[in-house]
N, C-alpha and C positions, 0 to 999 in steps of 0.2 A: 159587076158581078165582083164579090170577094175573094173567091178561091181562085185566084189567080197571084203566081208569086213572081217576083224576078230576083236575081241574082247580080251582084256587080263583085266580079271576082270568081275563078274558080279554081282557085290553086287546091291542097291539098284539102285541108278544112272546108272551103265550100264545096269543093267537089264532093266532099262526102256527104255535106248535109243533101245536095243536089241530086246524088244518088237514092237519098233517102225519099226524098220530099217524090221524087218520081215514080217511085213504088207504091205514092197512093193519091197522087193529084195525076188527073190527065196529062201527060208529058205536052200537049202543045197549050196548058195554060199554064207552064214555067218558061219564062225568057232568062236568056242568062248573055251577059255580056263579059269578056276578060280580053284585056290587051293581047295576047297569045290566043292569035286566031286558031292556030293548030290548037291548044288545050282547048278552046272551048268547042271546035270542033271534033274532036275526039270525044268528048263529054258527052254532044250533042246524037252522034253517032251510035254511044252506048245505052242513053237510056230515051232517047228520041223527042228532049226536050227544043226549045227554038233556040237558034243563036242570034241575038241582036248586033246590030253595026254600030251602037254607041250605046253608053251606058244610059241617057235618056230614053233613047230606042227602047230597052228594055224596063225600064222603070214606069214609062208613061201609061200604061194599061195595067199597071199589076194594082193589088190592094196591099201586098205584102213585100215590101221591097229590104232584101239582106246587104247590107256593107258586108261583101268578105274578103275586105283589102288588109291591108299591112298597118297597125297601128300609126305610121308614121305618114302615111297618107291618106289617112280616112278622111280629114276633114276637109282636105281637097277634093276627094272623090264625092265628099255629101255637097259641097258647094257646088261642082259641075251638074249635079242633077237637082239642085234645088228649086229651080223653076218648075218642074213636072210632077213637084211632089205631093201638094196639095190633097188633103183627103188619106192621105197613105198611112201605115203604118210601118214604123221603121224598124229594123231588125240588124242589130250589130253585131259581129261576132271578134270584133278587135280586144285583144286581150291588154286589159290593162287600161281602156278609154272608159270611163263612166258615162252614165246616161246624162248626166248635168251639162260635161262637156259637150255631148250631141245637141243637146237640148240649144247650148248657146248657139252654135253654128247654125242652126236653123230659125234662131232670133235672128240672126243678122240678116235671114231672108224675109224677115215677119211670118215666119212659121210656128205655130206651137201646135208640133204631132205627137199622138203618143208612140213611145220608144220601147223597145222590149233589145234588152242584153241579154244575149244568149252562147253560153261555150260549149261546143262539141268536143268529142275526141276522135280518131281519124277511123276506129271499127263502126262508127255510124253507116258506114260506107258498105258494112254487110249484115247490116241489122244487128250489133253485137254492141252496140255504145253504149255512151252513159251522154246526156245533153241536160245541162242546167239551162233554166228558162226565168228571167227574172223582168217580169212587164212594171212599170210603172202604173200609177195611179188612172192614166188616161187609157189605158190599153181595156176595153170592152170585154166584158165575158165571152161573149161571144167570137171574139178574135182571138183572145186567149185557147178556148176552144178547139178553132179553127186550126188554130197554130200547131198544137198538143196533137192534132189528130194528123197534120199531115206529116207530124217529125215522129209518127208512131212507129213507122216502120224502122228507123235507127237502131232503136234500143230502149233504154229507160229514161224517162225525162222526169226531172226533178224542178219543181219551181222554188226556189228561192228567193232568199233578200237579197240585193244587189253588194252588202256588205261583206258577203261571204264569198262574191263570184273567185276574186284575186287569189284567197286564200286556198281555195279548192280546186282553182285549175293546175297545179300540179300535181293532185293526187289524183286526179284522175285524165288529163287531157295529156300533159305530158306524160306522164308515168308510162303508157305504152312504150314508149322508147325504150326507158327504164327496163321491163319486163323483158322487151326485144334483146336487150343484151344479157339480161338473168340467162335467159333459154338459149341464146347462142354460146354463153358460159357454161351453161349443164351439157351442150352439146359438144362442146370443145374437151370438156373432160370425159364424156362419153368415148370419145375418139382417142383420146391417150391411152383410156383402158381396154382399145381393140373393140369397138361397137363401131358401123360403117356410119358414116355422117349422115345418110339422109335417115336412117333409122333413129341414129340417136337425137337429131332435131326433132321427128315426131313424135319420138318417145318422151322428150322433154315438154314440147309447147304442149302435148295431151297431159301431161302433169302438172303443168300450171292450170290448164282447162277445167281439170278436176280439183286442183286445192282451190282456185277460186271458188269450187260449186262448192265445195265444202262449207267454205265460210259464209256464203251468201243463202244454203238450203238449211243448214245446222243451225244457225244463230251463234254459234260456240264461237270463243274469242280465238284468234288465231293461235294466241300462244298457249291454249290448251291444247289444240289438234296439234300443233310441234309436239306436243309430249306424247301425244297417244301414238306418232309416228316411232320415236325414240325409245325402244327397249333397252332396260339395263345391259350394260355392255354391249351394243349393238353396232351396227358401220352407221346407222345414220347420226347418233350423238356426236361419234368420233367427228363425222362431216358436220353437224350444229358448232363445235368447239374450234373448227379449225375458221367455222366465219365468225366466231364471236371473237378468236384472236386476232383476225383482220378487220375487226371493227364494221361487219358487212352492215348491222341493224344503224350504227351509227351512219355511215356512209349515204345509206338511202335517205335518213330523216336529213340528212345537211344537204344532198341533192333536190331535194323538195325546198327546203328553206330558199336555199339560194334561188332556184327555180321563182319562186313567190316572190323575193326580192326584186327580181327581174323583171318579173310581172308587172309589177307596182310601179315599176318607172319607166315604163312602154307608154304609157297616157300623156306623160309629162310632157 
């Protein structure tokens, strides 16, 4: 049966994907393993999926095996389960680790398996996320379709060439952290001006949500939308000028680029 999923690792990113998949796939067809037994048990209680006693136990019955571990331990985690991987599709969410590197580890065990590189962001857990999917040429069209269907509850999916994944990762996968900082800063400013904290945070988050929807739904350039808010001599343009004086855009662009540089080093 192909619609069976195993997850090795259930951290923040892995857990987000597990929650999404369990909204589409029967939970009894989802097996998870994490060295943190408490974390695995909590996720099982939340989603209904099964907790395995070992990585091998999780993977042995599955068709899709997700490797949701840190890049620095990916190869060792993969080697540990190679004896039970025959005929399966390997899916890695490890930042910076190329499919060729995974294929080389499999080759050590005499395996030549289809591999998918996948990168999510944490909003996948609530169905508002973004998932980049890069299957290699050995992954069948049927398996790609099954995988995309299982990931559907997580939000938007995009098939992308692997050469773009590392560069795109900071833009959509790291950036929620930056956006949370921005929301927090907006709320802080509101509190400074006298708005109660809970209301300031809610207003800031809704503003960011609405602004993002405007970009996606109108198709307009963000700069054009910014100009539409800035009335001549108004309060908004004064705030924009303050952000420009403090190099707001340059700081954000630099954060993305430095995160990209770090991503490319993780798989080395």
